[in-house]
C-alpha positions in Angstrom: 116.8 43.0 77.0 115.9 46.4 75.5 118.6 49.0 75.0 117.2 51.1 77.9 116.9 48.2 80.3 120.4 47.0 79.4 121.8 50.5 79.9 120.1 50.9 83.3 121.5 47.5 84.4 125.0 48.3 83.3 124.7 51.8 84.9 123.9 50.2 88.2 126.7 47.7 87.9 129.2 50.5 87.1 127.9 52.8 89.9 127.1 55.5 87.4 124.7 58.3 88.2 121.0 57.5 87.8 120.9 59.8 84.8 123.1 57.4 82.9 120.3 55.0 82.3 118.0 57.6 80.9 118.4 60.2 78.1 120.9 62.3 80.1 124.6 61.9 80.0 127.6 63.0 82.1 128.1 66.8 82.0 130.2 68.3 79.3 133.6 69.9 79.9 135.5 71.9 77.4 139.0 71.6 76.0 141.0 73.5 73.4 141.3 72.0 70.0 144.5 72.1 67.9 143.8 75.8 67.0 142.2 76.9 70.3 138.6 76.3 69.3 136.4 75.1 72.1 135.7 71.4 72.0 133.2 69.4 74.1 134.0 66.1 75.9 132.2 63.8 78.3 134.3 61.8 80.8 133.1 59.2 83.2 134.6 56.2 85.1 138.0 55.3 86.5 140.7 53.1 85.2 142.3 52.7 81.8 141.4 55.5 79.4 139.2 54.6 76.5 138.7 57.2 73.8 135.3 56.9 71.9 135.0 58.6 68.5 131.5 59.1 67.1 130.3 59.1 63.5 129.3 61.9 61.0 126.4 64.1 62.4 126.4 62.2 65.7 128.0 63.3 69.0 129.8 61.7 71.9 126.5 61.5 73.7 125.5 58.6 71.4 127.9 56.2 73.2 126.0 56.8 76.4 122.5 56.6 74.8 123.4 53.3 73.2 125.0 51.8 76.3 128.6 51.0 75.2 130.0 53.7 77.4 128.4 52.3 80.5 129.6 48.8 79.7 133.2 50.0 79.3 133.0 51.8 82.7 131.7 48.6 84.2 134.7 46.9 82.7 137.0 49.2 84.7 137.6 51.9 82.2 137.6 55.7 82.1 135.5 56.7 79.1 136.4 59.8 77.1 133.8 60.8 74.5 134.4 64.0 72.7 132.2 65.9 70.2 134.0 66.5 66.9 134.4 70.1 65.8 131.2 71.3 64.0 129.3 68.6 65.9 127.3 68.7 69.2 128.5 71.2 71.7 131.9 71.8 70.1 132.7 75.0 68.2 131.9 75.0 64.4 134.5 77.5 63.1 134.4 78.4 59.4 137.2 79.1 57.0 139.9 76.9 55.5 142.3 77.5 58.4 139.9 75.6 60.8 139.9 72.5 58.7 143.4 71.5 57.4 144.0 67.8 56.7 143.7 65.7 59.8 142.0 68.6 61.8 139.8 66.1 63.7 142.8 63.9 64.5 144.8 66.9 65.8 141.9 67.8 68.1 142.0 64.3 69.6 145.7 64.7 70.1 145.1 68.0 71.9 142.5 66.3 74.1 144.8 63.4 75.1 147.5 65.9 75.9 145.1 68.1 77.9 144.0 65.1 80.0 147.6 63.8 80.4 146.5 60.4 79.1 149.2 57.8 78.9 148.1 54.3 78.1 144.7 54.1 76.4 142.5 52.2 74.0 140.5 53.6 71.1 137.0 52.8 69.8 135.6 54.5 66.8 132.6 54.3 64.4 132.1 55.4 60.8 133.7 58.9 60.4 135.3 58.4 63.8 137.1 55.4 62.4 138.6 57.6 59.6 139.8 59.9 62.3 141.2 57.0 64.3 143.2 55.7 61.3 144.7 59.2 60.8 145.6 59.3 64.4 147.5 56.0 64.1 149.2 57.2 60.9 150.3 60.4 62.8 151.9 58.3 65.6 149.2 57.5 68.1 149.9 54.4 70.1 146.7 53.0 71.7 147.0 49.5 73.2 144.1 48.3 71.0 141.8 49.9 68.5 138.3 49.2 67.2 137.4 50.6 63.8 133.6 50.2 63.4 131.4 50.9 60.3 134.3 51.5 57.9 135.9 49.5 55.2 138.8 49.7 52.7 137.0 51.9 50.1 136.6 54.9 52.3 139.9 54.7 54.1 141.8 54.6 50.9 139.7 57.0 48.9 136.4 58.9 48.5 133.2 57.0 47.9 129.9 58.0 46.4 128.5 58.3 49.9 131.1 60.9 50.7 130.2 62.8 47.6 126.6 62.8 48.6 127.5 64.3 52.0 129.6 67.0 50.4 126.8 67.8 48.0 124.4 68.2 51.0 126.8 70.4 53.0 127.7 72.6 50.0 124.3 73.1 48.4 121.7 72.4 51.0 118.1 72.2 49.5 119.6 72.7 46.1 121.7 69.5 46.3 121.7 67.3 43.2 120.1 64.1 44.5 117.2 63.3 46.8 119.5 61.5 49.2 121.7 64.6 49.5 118.7 66.9 49.9 117.4 64.6 52.8 120.8 64.8 54.4 120.8 68.6 54.0 117.5 68.7 55.8 118.9 66.5 58.6 121.9 68.8 59.0 119.6 71.8 59.2 117.4 70.2 61.8 120.5 69.4 63.9 121.6 73.0 63.7 124.8 72.0 61.8 126.3 74.6 59.5 127.0 73.6 55.9 130.3 75.4 55.5 131.7 73.9 58.8 130.5 70.4 57.9 132.0 70.8 54.4 135.3 71.7 56.1 135.1 68.6 58.2 134.6 66.4 55.2 137.4 68.0 53.3 139.8 67.5 56.2 139.4 63.7 56.1 142.4 62.7 54.0 142.9 59.3 52.4 145.4 56.8 53.8 147.6 54.9 51.4 148.1 51.2 51.3 151.7 51.6 52.5 150.6 53.7 55.5 148.0 51.2 56.4 150.4 48.3 56.3 152.7 50.1 58.7 150.0 50.3 61.4 150.6 47.4 63.8 148.3 48.3 66.7 146.1 45.2 67.4 142.9 46.3 65.7 139.3 44.9 65.3 137.5 46.1 62.1 133.8 45.5 62.7 130.8 46.1 60.4 127.2 45.0 60.2 126.5 42.1 57.9 124.4 44.5 55.8 127.0 47.3 55.8 129.4 47.8 53.0 128.6 51.6 52.8 132.3 52.4 53.3 133.8 49.4 51.6 134.6 46.0 53.0 135.7 45.4 56.6 137.6 42.3 55.4 139.6 44.4 52.9 140.5 47.0 55.5 141.6 44.4 58.0 143.8 42.7 55.4 145.3 46.1 54.5 146.3 46.8 58.1 149.4 45.5 59.7 147.8 43.7 62.6 144.0 43.5 62.3 141.1 41.1 62.1 137.6 41.6 60.6 134.3 40.7 62.2 130.7 41.0 61.0 127.7 41.3 63.4 124.0 41.6 62.5 122.9 45.0 61.3 123.0 47.8 58.8 125.3 50.8 59.1 123.2 53.1 61.3 121.9 50.4 63.6 125.0 48.2 64.2 126.6 50.2 67.1 123.3 50.1 69.0 123.3 46.3 69.2 124.3 43.9 71.9 126.4 42.0 69.3 128.5 45.1 68.6 129.0 45.9 72.2 129.9 42.3 73.0 132.5 42.3 70.3 134.0 45.6 71.4 134.2 44.8 75.1 135.4 41.3 74.3 138.2 42.5 72.1 139.4 45.2 74.5 139.1 42.9 77.5 139.4 44.0 81.1 142.2 46.5 81.7 
């Protein structure tokens, strides 16, 4: 089944609007981030809240485009899919005050408070997984958490991939490597501002082994079998207090779009 066919079938099962099986997604509403900046979020479905956190340069819309959001709604969940600051339809403030350590985690805390969310689960991918880990360190208590596209190296430190992103955000077309220059072009095409993106990257603090071991939320760490871009999923799962690792077919960018990834996520979360 193709992604679009699968998405339409699940949308019908979940009684979602017809637009959910095409390129359109639920309408955006706004909430105030930790500092009052205007943040965008898409919310659909009824039932147990499930917060979906996207990756670097993506948006909350991607969860609907790929189909996982619809599957979670069909499972009996209320999907909450924000755009991180400096991404999508959220504000992209500039200046150091807008990007303290854990800025993105604090925005999600503000969102959950704004919505009055009690019990919930958490699903994240790539940069979103870094934010999810910081939320857990700061005291978040989801029932279950899925950390996709991330491994031990990036959670505990800064990788060469991160340095490339920072080079692209800071120097644009004058970045030092071809990969960074291509990333800078992609940021420009998406209308993303270098200073704001640099602020986002600098706000993503490392998490120590002691902090990781204290995190006892039942957690699935899932990566593609060709994805060690952010370190090893197995290493991160071993570092956490209550986690298991899983590999599914795919490279970093393609994995969250696959049936195998969606099956693993929905299977781990289970019906609420």
